[in-house]
All heavy atoms as a GROMACS GRO file, in nm:
protein
  552
    1GLY      N    1  -0.823  -1.799  -3.270
    1GLY     CA    2  -0.868  -1.670  -3.333
    1GLY      C    3  -0.780  -1.551  -3.294
    1GLY      O    4  -0.684  -1.569  -3.214
    2LEU      N    5  -0.809  -1.443  -3.346
    2LEU     CA    6  -0.738  -1.323  -3.311
    2LEU      C    7  -0.779  -1.276  -3.173
    2LEU      O    8  -0.889  -1.269  -3.137
    2LEU     CB    9  -0.764  -1.208  -3.411
    2LEU     CG   10  -0.711  -1.227  -3.553
    2LEU    CD1   11  -0.759  -1.124  -3.646
    2LEU    CD2   12  -0.555  -1.226  -3.548
    3ALA      N   13  -0.674  -1.231  -3.097
    3ALA     CA   14  -0.700  -1.178  -2.967
    3ALA      C   15  -0.757  -1.036  -2.980
    3ALA      O   16  -0.709  -0.957  -3.059
    3ALA     CB   17  -0.574  -1.170  -2.884
    4MET      N   18  -0.860  -1.003  -2.906
    4MET     CA   19  -0.920  -0.868  -2.914
    4MET      C   20  -0.828  -0.778  -2.836
    4MET      O   21  -0.780  -0.805  -2.724
    4MET     CB   22  -1.059  -0.871  -2.848
    4MET     CG   23  -1.160  -0.940  -2.926
    4MET     SD   24  -1.205  -0.858  -3.079
    4MET     CE   25  -1.293  -0.717  -3.016
    5ALA      N   26  -0.802  -0.661  -2.898
    5ALA     CA   27  -0.724  -0.561  -2.826
    5ALA      C   28  -0.808  -0.509  -2.709
    5ALA      O   29  -0.927  -0.486  -2.722
    5ALA     CB   30  -0.697  -0.444  -2.921
    6LYS      N   31  -0.746  -0.495  -2.595
    6LYS     CA   32  -0.815  -0.448  -2.477
    6LYS      C   33  -0.837  -0.298  -2.490
    6LYS      O   34  -0.745  -0.222  -2.514
    6LYS     CB   35  -0.725  -0.480  -2.347
    6LYS     CG   36  -0.797  -0.454  -2.220
    6LYS     CD   37  -0.708  -0.504  -2.110
    6LYS     CE   38  -0.757  -0.459  -1.975
    6LYS     NZ   39  -0.738  -0.313  -1.957
    7ALA      N   40  -0.964  -0.259  -2.473
    7ALA     CA   41  -0.995  -0.118  -2.481
    7ALA      C   42  -0.931  -0.039  -2.364
    7ALA      O   43  -0.931  -0.091  -2.249
    7ALA     CB   44  -1.146  -0.098  -2.480
    8PRO      N   45  -0.876   0.074  -2.391
    8PRO     CA   46  -0.812   0.151  -2.281
    8PRO      C   47  -0.928   0.197  -2.178
    8PRO      O   48  -1.039   0.220  -2.225
    8PRO     CB   49  -0.754   0.267  -2.346
    8PRO     CG   50  -0.817   0.284  -2.477
    8PRO     CD   51  -0.867   0.148  -2.516
    9HIS      N   52  -0.887   0.198  -2.053
    9HIS     CA   53  -0.988   0.256  -1.958
    9HIS      C   54  -0.967   0.408  -1.959
    9HIS      O   55  -0.857   0.453  -1.953
    9HIS     CB   56  -0.952   0.199  -1.819
    9HIS     CG   57  -1.054   0.248  -1.722
    9HIS    ND1   58  -1.036   0.352  -1.632
    9HIS    CD2   59  -1.182   0.204  -1.694
    9HIS    CE1   60  -1.142   0.376  -1.562
    9HIS    NE2   61  -1.232   0.287  -1.595
   10LEU      N   62  -1.080   0.480  -1.971
   10LEU     CA   63  -1.064   0.626  -1.988
   10LEU      C   64  -1.112   0.694  -1.853
   10LEU      O   65  -1.199   0.646  -1.787
   10LEU     CB   66  -1.162   0.667  -2.100
   10LEU     CG   67  -1.127   0.607  -2.239
   10LEU    CD1   68  -1.230   0.650  -2.342
   10LEU    CD2   69  -0.986   0.644  -2.282
   11VAL      N   70  -1.046   0.802  -1.829
   11VAL     CA   71  -1.079   0.881  -1.709
   11VAL      C   72  -1.118   1.020  -1.757
   11VAL      O   73  -1.062   1.078  -1.849
   11VAL     CB   74  -0.961   0.888  -1.610
   11VAL    CG1   75  -0.938   0.754  -1.547
   11VAL    CG2   76  -0.834   0.939  -1.672
   12THR      N   77  -1.219   1.078  -1.693
   12THR     CA   78  -1.269   1.210  -1.725
   12THR      C   79  -1.194   1.315  -1.647
   12THR      O   80  -1.119   1.280  -1.554
   12THR     CB   81  -1.419   1.220  -1.692
   12THR    OG1   82  -1.436   1.195  -1.550
   12THR    CG2   83  -1.499   1.116  -1.774
   13LEU      N   84  -1.218   1.445  -1.678
   13LEU     CA   85  -1.153   1.554  -1.606
   13LEU      C   86  -1.176   1.546  -1.457
   13LEU      O   87  -1.082   1.554  -1.378
   13LEU     CB   88  -1.188   1.684  -1.665
   13LEU     CG   89  -1.115   1.810  -1.616
   13LEU    CD1   90  -0.967   1.794  -1.640
   13LEU    CD2   91  -1.169   1.930  -1.677
   14PRO      N   92  -1.302   1.528  -1.410
   14PRO     CA   93  -1.321   1.520  -1.264
   14PRO      C   94  -1.242   1.408  -1.203
   14PRO      O   95  -1.193   1.420  -1.091
   14PRO     CB   96  -1.471   1.501  -1.251
   14PRO     CG   97  -1.534   1.552  -1.377
   14PRO     CD   98  -1.432   1.528  -1.484
   15GLU      N   99  -1.229   1.293  -1.275
   15GLU     CA  100  -1.152   1.183  -1.222
   15GLU      C  101  -1.005   1.213  -1.215
   15GLU      O  102  -0.934   1.170  -1.126
   15GLU     CB  103  -1.175   1.054  -1.304
   15GLU     CG  104  -1.309   0.988  -1.287
   15GLU     CD  105  -1.322   0.865  -1.376
   15GLU    OE1  106  -1.325   0.880  -1.499
   15GLU    OE2  107  -1.333   0.756  -1.318
   16LEU      N  108  -0.957   1.291  -1.319
   16LEU     CA  109  -0.817   1.330  -1.318
   16LEU      C  110  -0.789   1.409  -1.189
   16LEU      O  111  -0.683   1.387  -1.124
   16LEU     CB  112  -0.783   1.423  -1.436
   16LEU     CG  113  -0.757   1.364  -1.571
   16LEU    CD1  114  -0.722   1.474  -1.672
   16LEU    CD2  115  -0.648   1.260  -1.561
   17ARG      N  116  -0.878   1.490  -1.148
   17ARG     CA  117  -0.863   1.576  -1.029
   17ARG      C  118  -0.876   1.486  -0.906
   17ARG      O  119  -0.793   1.501  -0.812
   17ARG     CB  120  -0.968   1.688  -1.028
   17ARG     CG  121  -0.940   1.786  -1.142
   17ARG     CD  122  -1.006   1.918  -1.124
   17ARG     NE  123  -0.968   2.014  -1.227
   17ARG     CZ  124  -1.054   2.065  -1.318
   17ARG    NH1  125  -1.176   2.034  -1.320
   17ARG    NH2  126  -1.007   2.143  -1.404
   18GLU      N  127  -0.983   1.406  -0.899
   18GLU     CA  128  -1.004   1.332  -0.774
   18GLU      C  129  -0.902   1.221  -0.753
   18GLU      O  130  -0.847   1.204  -0.646
   18GLU     CB  131  -1.142   1.268  -0.780
   18GLU     CG  132  -1.254   1.358  -0.762
   18GLU     CD  133  -1.390   1.291  -0.792
   18GLU    OE1  134  -1.403   1.170  -0.766
   18GLU    OE2  135  -1.481   1.361  -0.843
   19ARG      N  136  -0.882   1.142  -0.858
   19ARG     CA  137  -0.797   1.021  -0.841
   19ARG      C  138  -0.649   1.048  -0.853
   19ARG      O  139  -0.569   0.983  -0.787
   19ARG     CB  140  -0.836   0.912  -0.945
   19ARG     CG  141  -0.977   0.857  -0.920
   19ARG     CD  142  -1.007   0.750  -1.016
   19ARG     NE  143  -0.898   0.655  -1.028
   19ARG     CZ  144  -0.879   0.577  -1.138
   19ARG    NH1  145  -0.960   0.588  -1.244
   19ARG    NH2  146  -0.778   0.493  -1.142
   20PHE      N  147  -0.612   1.144  -0.938
   20PHE     CA  148  -0.472   1.164  -0.967
   20PHE      C  149  -0.420   1.298  -0.914
   20PHE      O  150  -0.301   1.326  -0.923
   20PHE     CB  151  -0.445   1.154  -1.115
   20PHE     CG  152  -0.476   1.017  -1.169
   20PHE    CD1  153  -0.589   1.001  -1.244
   20PHE    CD2  154  -0.394   0.909  -1.148
   20PHE    CE1  155  -0.623   0.872  -1.295
   20PHE    CE2  156  -0.426   0.784  -1.196
   20PHE     CZ  157  -0.538   0.764  -1.270
   21GLY      N  158  -0.509   1.376  -0.859
   21GLY     CA  159  -0.469   1.510  -0.806
   21GLY      C  160  -0.410   1.603  -0.906
   21GLY      O  161  -0.332   1.691  -0.881
   22VAL      N  162  -0.460   1.587  -1.033
   22VAL     CA  163  -0.415   1.678  -1.140
   22VAL      C  164  -0.478   1.817  -1.119
   22VAL      O  165  -0.604   1.823  -1.122
   22VAL     CB  166  -0.451   1.621  -1.277
   22VAL    CG1  167  -0.421   1.723  -1.387
   22VAL    CG2  168  -0.374   1.492  -1.300
   23PRO      N  169  -0.404   1.914  -1.090
   23PRO     CA  170  -0.465   2.045  -1.044
   23PRO      C  171  -0.499   2.138  -1.156
   23PRO      O  172  -0.552   2.253  -1.129
   23PRO     CB  173  -0.356   2.108  -0.954
   23PRO     CG  174  -0.227   2.060  -1.024
   23PRO     CD  175  -0.258   1.923  -1.081
   24PHE      N  176  -0.471   2.101  -1.282
   24PHE     CA  177  -0.472   2.198  -1.385
   24PHE      C  178  -0.618   2.232  -1.437
   24PHE      O  179  -0.704   2.145  -1.429
   24PHE     CB  180  -0.395   2.153  -1.505
   24PHE     CG  181  -0.259   2.101  -1.471
   24PHE    CD1  182  -0.219   1.973  -1.512
   24PHE    CD2  183  -0.170   2.176  -1.397
   24PHE    CE1  184  -0.094   1.924  -1.475
   24PHE    CE2  185  -0.046   2.128  -1.365
   24PHE     CZ  186  -0.005   2.003  -1.404
   25SER      N  187  -0.636   2.356  -1.482
   25SER     CA  188  -0.760   2.391  -1.549
   25SER      C  189  -0.758   2.318  -1.685
   25SER      O  190  -0.659   2.277  -1.734
   25SER     CB  191  -0.764   2.540  -1.571
   25SER     OG  192  -0.664   2.575  -1.664
   26LYS      N  193  -0.881   2.312  -1.743
   26LYS     CA  194  -0.890   2.252  -1.873
   26LYS      C  195  -0.802   2.320  -1.975
   26LYS      O  196  -0.737   2.255  -2.054
   26LYS     CB  197  -1.038   2.257  -1.914
   26LYS     CG  198  -1.080   2.156  -2.021
   26LYS     CD  199  -1.220   2.168  -2.068
   26LYS     CE  200  -1.318   2.106  -1.969
   26LYS     NZ  201  -1.454   2.101  -2.020
   27SER      N  202  -0.795   2.453  -1.979
   27SER     CA  203  -0.720   2.525  -2.075
   27SER      C  204  -0.571   2.497  -2.054
   27SER      O  205  -0.495   2.482  -2.151
   27SER     CB  206  -0.751   2.669  -2.076
   27SER     OG  207  -0.726   2.726  -1.945
   28HIS      N  208  -0.525   2.488  -1.928
   28HIS     CA  209  -0.386   2.458  -1.902
   28HIS      C  210  -0.352   2.314  -1.945
   28HIS      O  211  -0.243   2.292  -2.005
   28HIS     CB  212  -0.354   2.475  -1.748
   28HIS     CG  213  -0.207   2.465  -1.722
   28HIS    ND1  214  -0.115   2.551  -1.768
   28HIS    CD2  215  -0.136   2.370  -1.648
   28HIS    CE1  216   0.006   2.511  -1.727
   28HIS    NE2  217  -0.006   2.405  -1.657
   29LEU      N  218  -0.442   2.222  -1.921
   29LEU     CA  219  -0.420   2.082  -1.968
   29LEU      C  220  -0.406   2.081  -2.117
   29LEU      O  221  -0.320   2.007  -2.174
   29LEU     CB  222  -0.541   1.995  -1.931
   29LEU     CG  223  -0.535   1.922  -1.802
   29LEU    CD1  224  -0.664   1.842  -1.781
   29LEU    CD2  225  -0.413   1.829  -1.794
   30TYR      N  226  -0.486   2.158  -2.189
   30TYR     CA  227  -0.478   2.157  -2.337
   30TYR      C  228  -0.344   2.212  -2.380
   30TYR      O  229  -0.287   2.157  -2.477
   30TYR     CB  230  -0.589   2.242  -2.396
   30TYR     CG  231  -0.730   2.184  -2.375
   30TYR    CD1  232  -0.842   2.257  -2.409
   30TYR    CD2  233  -0.745   2.054  -2.328
   30TYR    CE1  234  -0.968   2.201  -2.390
   30TYR    CE2  235  -0.874   2.002  -2.313
   30TYR     CZ  236  -0.986   2.077  -2.345
   30TYR     OH  237  -1.111   2.025  -2.323
   31ARG      N  238  -0.297   2.314  -2.312
   31ARG     CA  239  -0.165   2.366  -2.346
   31ARG      C  240  -0.053   2.260  -2.325
   31ARG      O  241   0.035   2.243  -2.406
   31ARG     CB  242  -0.131   2.491  -2.267
   31ARG     CG  243  -0.200   2.618  -2.319
   31ARG     CD  244  -0.133   2.743  -2.260
   31ARG     NE  245  -0.152   2.755  -2.115
   31ARG     CZ  246  -0.263   2.800  -2.056
   31ARG    NH1  247  -0.363   2.843  -2.130
   31ARG    NH2  248  -0.273   2.808  -1.925
   32LEU      N  249  -0.063   2.188  -2.215
   32LEU     CA  250   0.034   2.082  -2.184
   32LEU      C  251   0.027   1.973  -2.291
   32LEU      O  252   0.126   1.921  -2.338
   32LEU     CB  253   0.013   2.020  -2.045
   32LEU     CG  254   0.042   2.108  -1.927
   32LEU    CD1  255  -0.002   2.036  -1.799
   32LEU    CD2  256   0.189   2.135  -1.920
   33GLU      N  257  -0.093   1.935  -2.330
   33GLU     CA  258  -0.109   1.834  -2.435
   33GLU      C  259  -0.048   1.878  -2.568
   33GLU      O  260   0.023   1.800  -2.627
   33GLU     CB  261  -0.260   1.810  -2.463
   33GLU     CG  262  -0.332   1.732  -2.358
   33GLU     CD  263  -0.479   1.714  -2.384
   33GLU    OE1  264  -0.513   1.682  -2.505
   33GLU    OE2  265  -0.558   1.734  -2.296
   34ARG      N  266  -0.076   2.003  -2.605
   34ARG     CA  267  -0.022   2.051  -2.730
   34ARG      C  268   0.128   2.051  -2.730
   34ARG      O  269   0.192   2.029  -2.832
   34ARG     CB  270  -0.076   2.194  -2.762
   34ARG     CG  271  -0.212   2.191  -2.818
   34ARG     CD  272  -0.248   2.324  -2.890
   34ARG     NE  273  -0.244   2.434  -2.798
   34ARG     CZ  274  -0.346   2.473  -2.722
   34ARG    NH1  275  -0.461   2.410  -2.727
   34ARG    NH2  276  -0.338   2.580  -2.644
   35SER      N  277   0.190   2.080  -2.612
   35SER     CA  278   0.337   2.080  -2.607
   35SER      C  279   0.391   1.943  -2.579
   35SER      O  280   0.512   1.927  -2.557
   35SER     CB  281   0.382   2.182  -2.506
   35SER     OG  282   0.343   2.145  -2.375
   36GLY      N  283   0.306   1.844  -2.571
   36GLY     CA  284   0.355   1.701  -2.556
   36GLY      C  285   0.386   1.668  -2.407
   36GLY      O  286   0.459   1.574  -2.380
   37LYS      N  287   0.345   1.752  -2.311
   37LYS     CA  288   0.379   1.731  -2.173
   37LYS      C  289   0.268   1.661  -2.091
   37LYS      O  290   0.287   1.644  -1.974
   37LYS     CB  291   0.411   1.864  -2.103
   37LYS     CG  292   0.539   1.930  -2.163
   37LYS     CD  293   0.569   2.057  -2.103
   37LYS     CE  294   0.696   2.117  -2.169
   37LYS     NZ  295   0.700   2.263  -2.149
   38PHE      N  296   0.159   1.628  -2.155
   38PHE     CA  297   0.056   1.551  -2.090
   38PHE      C  298  -0.008   1.464  -2.200
   38PHE      O  299  -0.014   1.503  -2.316
   38PHE     CB  300  -0.050   1.653  -2.033
   38PHE     CG  301  -0.146   1.578  -1.938
   38PHE    CD1  302  -0.109   1.555  -1.808
   38PHE    CD2  303  -0.275   1.548  -1.974
   38PHE    CE1  304  -0.192   1.485  -1.717
   38PHE    CE2  305  -0.359   1.477  -1.887
   38PHE     CZ  306  -0.321   1.455  -1.755
   39PRO      N  307  -0.057   1.343  -2.160
   39PRO     CA  308  -0.120   1.258  -2.263
   39PRO      C  309  -0.236   1.329  -2.334
   39PRO      O  310  -0.311   1.402  -2.278
   39PRO     CB  311  -0.172   1.138  -2.176
   39PRO     CG  312  -0.096   1.145  -2.052
   39PRO     CD  313  -0.058   1.286  -2.026
   40ALA      N  314  -0.244   1.298  -2.462
   40ALA     CA  315  -0.350   1.354  -2.541
   40ALA      C  316  -0.489   1.300  -2.502
   40ALA      O  317  -0.500   1.181  -2.468
   40ALA     CB  318  -0.326   1.326  -2.692
   41ARG      N  319  -0.588   1.391  -2.507
   41ARG     CA  320  -0.726   1.341  -2.475
   41ARG      C  321  -0.784   1.259  -2.585
   41ARG      O  322  -0.735   1.262  -2.701
   41ARG     CB  323  -0.813   1.464  -2.448
   41ARG     CG  324  -0.855   1.538  -2.573
   41ARG     CD  325  -0.897   1.673  -2.541
   41ARG     NE  326  -0.782   1.754  -2.536
   41ARG     CZ  327  -0.770   1.870  -2.597
   41ARG    NH1  328  -0.869   1.927  -2.662
   41ARG    NH2  329  -0.657   1.940  -2.590
   42VAL      N  330  -0.891   1.186  -2.548
   42VAL     CA  331  -0.965   1.104  -2.646
   42VAL      C  332  -1.103   1.164  -2.652
   42VAL      O  333  -1.168   1.182  -2.542
   42VAL     CB  334  -0.968   0.959  -2.594
   42VAL    CG1  335  -1.053   0.869  -2.686
   42VAL    CG2  336  -0.832   0.904  -2.569
   43LYS      N  337  -1.153   1.192  -2.770
   43LYS     CA  338  -1.290   1.242  -2.780
   43LYS      C  339  -1.386   1.121  -2.780
   43LYS      O  340  -1.379   1.031  -2.868
   43LYS     CB  341  -1.306   1.319  -2.907
   43LYS     CG  342  -1.428   1.400  -2.914
   43LYS     CD  343  -1.423   1.501  -3.029
   43LYS     CE  344  -1.545   1.594  -3.028
   43LYS     NZ  345  -1.545   1.690  -3.133
   44ILE      N  346  -1.470   1.114  -2.676
   44ILE     CA  347  -1.561   0.997  -2.668
   44ILE      C  348  -1.700   1.026  -2.711
   44ILE      O  349  -1.780   0.936  -2.728
   44ILE     CB  350  -1.558   0.938  -2.523
   44ILE    CG1  351  -1.584   1.045  -2.419
   44ILE    CG2  352  -1.427   0.870  -2.498
   44ILE    CD1  353  -1.589   0.990  -2.277
   45ALA      N  354  -1.734   1.154  -2.724
   45ALA     CA  355  -1.867   1.197  -2.777
   45ALA      C  356  -1.852   1.342  -2.826
   45ALA      O  357  -1.746   1.401  -2.802
   45ALA     CB  358  -1.973   1.180  -2.671
   46ALA      N  359  -1.954   1.396  -2.878
   46ALA     CA  360  -1.947   1.533  -2.937
   46ALA      C  361  -1.891   1.630  -2.833
   46ALA      O  362  -1.802   1.708  -2.860
   46ALA     CB  363  -2.084   1.580  -2.983
   47ARG      N  364  -1.939   1.625  -2.706
   47ARG     CA  365  -1.888   1.717  -2.605
   47ARG      C  366  -1.833   1.652  -2.487
   47ARG      O  367  -1.836   1.703  -2.377
   47ARG     CB  368  -2.009   1.807  -2.568
   47ARG     CG  369  -2.068   1.887  -2.681
   47ARG     CD  370  -2.160   1.989  -2.635
   47ARG     NE  371  -2.086   2.080  -2.548
   47ARG     CZ  372  -2.122   2.203  -2.516
   47ARG    NH1  373  -2.229   2.251  -2.577
   47ARG    NH2  374  -2.054   2.276  -2.432
   48ARG      N  375  -1.773   1.531  -2.505
   48ARG     CA  376  -1.716   1.464  -2.396
   48ARG      C  377  -1.576   1.417  -2.431
   48ARG      O  378  -1.554   1.363  -2.534
   48ARG     CB  379  -1.800   1.338  -2.365
   48ARG     CG  380  -1.856   1.348  -2.224
   48ARG     CD  381  -1.959   1.245  -2.198
   48ARG     NE  382  -1.907   1.144  -2.101
   48ARG     CZ  383  -1.874   1.173  -1.978
   48ARG    NH1  384  -1.876   1.292  -1.931
   48ARG    NH2  385  -1.833   1.074  -1.896
   49ILE      N  386  -1.484   1.441  -2.338
   49ILE     CA  387  -1.342   1.399  -2.360
   49ILE      C  388  -1.301   1.321  -2.235
   49ILE      O  389  -1.356   1.335  -2.128
   49ILE     CB  390  -1.250   1.521  -2.382
   49ILE    CG1  391  -1.265   1.619  -2.264
   49ILE    CG2  392  -1.270   1.581  -2.515
   49ILE    CD1  393  -1.150   1.720  -2.253
   50ALA      N  394  -1.199   1.245  -2.257
   50ALA     CA  395  -1.138   1.166  -2.148
   50ALA      C  396  -0.994   1.138  -2.180
   50ALA      O  397  -0.951   1.174  -2.289
   50ALA     CB  398  -1.219   1.033  -2.129
   51TRP      N  399  -0.925   1.076  -2.093
   51TRP     CA  400  -0.785   1.044  -2.113
   51TRP      C  401  -0.761   0.895  -2.085
   51TRP      O  402  -0.834   0.833  -2.004
   51TRP     CB  403  -0.694   1.127  -2.016
   51TRP     CG  404  -0.686   1.268  -2.059
   51TRP    CD1  405  -0.584   1.327  -2.131
   51TRP    CD2  406  -0.779   1.371  -2.027
   51TRP    NE1  407  -0.614   1.459  -2.150
   51TRP    CE2  408  -0.731   1.493  -2.089
   51TRP    CE3  409  -0.900   1.384  -1.961
   51TRP    CZ2  410  -0.793   1.615  -2.082
   51TRP    CZ3  411  -0.963   1.504  -1.950
   51TRP    CH2  412  -0.910   1.616  -2.010
   52ASP      N  413  -0.666   0.834  -2.154
   52ASP     CA  414  -0.627   0.696  -2.131
   52ASP      C  415  -0.571   0.683  -1.995
   52ASP      O  416  -0.465   0.744  -1.967
   52ASP     CB  417  -0.536   0.653  -2.243
   52ASP     CG  418  -0.484   0.512  -2.227
   52ASP    OD1  419  -0.517   0.444  -2.130
   52ASP    OD2  420  -0.412   0.465  -2.315
   53GLU      N  421  -0.632   0.606  -1.910
   53GLU     CA  422  -0.584   0.589  -1.771
   53GLU      C  423  -0.437   0.548  -1.762
   53GLU      O  424  -0.361   0.598  -1.682
   53GLU     CB  425  -0.676   0.492  -1.695
   53GLU     CG  426  -0.637   0.474  -1.552
   53GLU     CD  427  -0.719   0.363  -1.479
   53GLU    OE1  428  -0.724   0.253  -1.535
   53GLU    OE2  429  -0.771   0.390  -1.373
   54ALA      N  430  -0.396   0.451  -1.843
   54ALA     CA  431  -0.262   0.398  -1.839
   54ALA      C  432  -0.162   0.512  -1.868
   54ALA      O  433  -0.057   0.523  -1.805
   54ALA     CB  434  -0.245   0.281  -1.936
   55ALA      N  435  -0.196   0.596  -1.964
   55ALA     CA  436  -0.107   0.706  -2.002
   55ALA      C  437  -0.102   0.808  -1.889
   55ALA      O  438   0.009   0.859  -1.862
   55ALA     CB  439  -0.156   0.774  -2.132
   56VAL      N  440  -0.212   0.832  -1.825
   56VAL     CA  441  -0.214   0.926  -1.710
   56VAL      C  442  -0.131   0.871  -1.597
   56VAL      O  443  -0.052   0.941  -1.532
   56VAL     CB  444  -0.358   0.959  -1.664
   56VAL    CG1  445  -0.356   1.040  -1.538
   56VAL    CG2  446  -0.433   1.031  -1.775
   57ILE      N  447  -0.144   0.740  -1.569
   57ILE     CA  448  -0.065   0.679  -1.458
   57ILE      C  449   0.081   0.689  -1.490
   57ILE      O  450   0.162   0.729  -1.403
   57ILE     CB  451  -0.108   0.530  -1.442
   57ILE    CG1  452  -0.250   0.525  -1.378
   57ILE    CG2  453  -0.010   0.456  -1.346
   57ILE    CD1  454  -0.312   0.388  -1.380
   58ALA      N  455   0.119   0.668  -1.619
   58ALA     CA  456   0.263   0.681  -1.654
   58ALA      C  457   0.305   0.823  -1.636
   58ALA      O  458   0.421   0.846  -1.589
   58ALA     CB  459   0.280   0.634  -1.800
   59TRP      N  460   0.222   0.919  -1.674
   59TRP     CA  461   0.260   1.058  -1.660
   59TRP      C  462   0.280   1.096  -1.507
   59TRP      O  463   0.376   1.163  -1.474
   59TRP     CB  464   0.144   1.147  -1.715
   59TRP     CG  465   0.169   1.295  -1.700
   59TRP    CD1  466   0.247   1.376  -1.780
   59TRP    CD2  467   0.124   1.378  -1.594
   59TRP    NE1  468   0.246   1.506  -1.728
   59TRP    CE2  469   0.175   1.512  -1.616
   59TRP    CE3  470   0.046   1.358  -1.481
   59TRP    CZ2  471   0.142   1.615  -1.535
   59TRP    CZ3  472   0.015   1.461  -1.399
   59TRP    CH2  473   0.070   1.591  -1.423
   60VAL      N  474   0.189   1.049  -1.426
   60VAL     CA  475   0.201   1.074  -1.276
   60VAL      C  476   0.330   1.020  -1.226
   60VAL      O  477   0.406   1.082  -1.150
   60VAL     CB  478   0.082   1.020  -1.203
   60VAL    CG1  479   0.104   1.016  -1.050
   60VAL    CG2  480  -0.046   1.093  -1.234
   61GLN      N  481   0.365   0.894  -1.266
   61GLN     CA  482   0.488   0.834  -1.221
   61GLN      C  483   0.615   0.911  -1.267
   61GLN      O  484   0.708   0.921  -1.195
   61GLN     CB  485   0.492   0.688  -1.268
   61GLN     CG  486   0.394   0.600  -1.190
   61GLN     CD  487   0.378   0.466  -1.246
   61GLN    OE1  488   0.406   0.437  -1.367
   61GLN    NE2  489   0.331   0.373  -1.164
   62ARG      N  490   0.608   0.966  -1.391
   62ARG     CA  491   0.720   1.046  -1.440
   62ARG      C  492   0.729   1.176  -1.353
   62ARG      O  493   0.844   1.218  -1.320
   62ARG     CB  494   0.697   1.086  -1.587
   62ARG     CG  495   0.736   0.978  -1.683
   62ARG     CD  496   0.760   1.035  -1.820
   62ARG     NE  497   0.642   1.106  -1.874
   62ARG     CZ  498   0.533   1.049  -1.929
   62ARG    NH1  499   0.524   0.920  -1.933
   62ARG    NH2  500   0.437   1.128  -1.975
   63GLN      N  501   0.616   1.233  -1.317
   63GLN     CA  502   0.624   1.356  -1.232
   63GLN      C  503   0.690   1.329  -1.100
   63GLN      O  504   0.772   1.404  -1.049
   63GLN     CB  505   0.480   1.413  -1.206
   63GLN     CG  506   0.399   1.446  -1.331
   63GLN     CD  507   0.486   1.522  -1.434
   63GLN    OE1  508   0.529   1.637  -1.407
   63GLN    NE2  509   0.498   1.463  -1.547
   64ILE      N  510   0.655   1.211  -1.042
   64ILE     CA  511   0.711   1.171  -0.913
   64ILE      C  512   0.866   1.152  -0.926
   64ILE      O  513   0.942   1.204  -0.847
   64ILE     CB  514   0.642   1.044  -0.863
   64ILE    CG1  515   0.497   1.076  -0.823
   64ILE    CG2  516   0.723   0.987  -0.743
   64ILE    CD1  517   0.413   0.950  -0.798
   65SER      N  518   0.905   1.082  -1.034
   65SER     CA  519   1.048   1.056  -1.047
   65SER      C  520   1.125   1.184  -1.081
   65SER      O  521   1.236   1.202  -1.036
   65SER     CB  522   1.070   0.951  -1.154
   65SER     OG  523   1.033   0.991  -1.279
   66VAL      N  524   1.061   1.275  -1.153
   66VAL     CA  525   1.131   1.403  -1.189
   66VAL      C  526   1.152   1.487  -1.063
   66VAL      O  527   1.254   1.547  -1.043
   66VAL     CB  528   1.048   1.480  -1.290
   66VAL    CG1  529   1.095   1.623  -1.300
   66VAL    CG2  530   1.061   1.415  -1.427
   67LYS      N  531   1.048   1.479  -0.972
   67LYS     CA  532   1.061   1.561  -0.852
   67LYS      C  533   1.143   1.491  -0.740
   67LYS      O  534   1.156   1.542  -0.629
   67LYS     CB  535   0.919   1.589  -0.798
   67LYS     CG  536   0.842   1.685  -0.885
   67LYS     CD  537   0.705   1.718  -0.828
   67LYS     CE  538   0.633   1.819  -0.903
   67LYS     NZ  539   0.575   1.775  -1.034
   68GLY      N  540   1.196   1.376  -0.773
   68GLY     CA  541   1.281   1.299  -0.676
   68GLY      C  542   1.201   1.240  -0.563
   68GLY      O  543   1.252   1.210  -0.457
   69GLY      N  544   1.068   1.218  -0.586
   69GLY     CA  545   0.992   1.145  -0.483
   69GLY      C  546   1.024   0.999  -0.489
   69GLY      O  547   1.133   0.964  -0.521
   70ALA      N  548   0.922   0.917  -0.462
   70ALA     CA  549   0.930   0.768  -0.466
   70ALA      C  550   1.071   0.721  -0.466
   70ALA      O  551   1.136   0.700  -0.564
   70ALA     CB  552   0.854   0.715  -0.590
   0.00000   0.00000   0.00000
């Protein structure tokens, strides 16, 4: 049969801060998203948003490589 697509794991704004150390305010994140500098959010309910964990991890890794870390 057809393989089911794996649903992305989503992280909320508090998780972005706790797990990934993303320091931005919500409004700053939105500006980054609009300019293509941060993964776009996913609307999961009328007043709830989250981000695709894999996209956030990739973004964090890019920040590290840009800053000459790792």
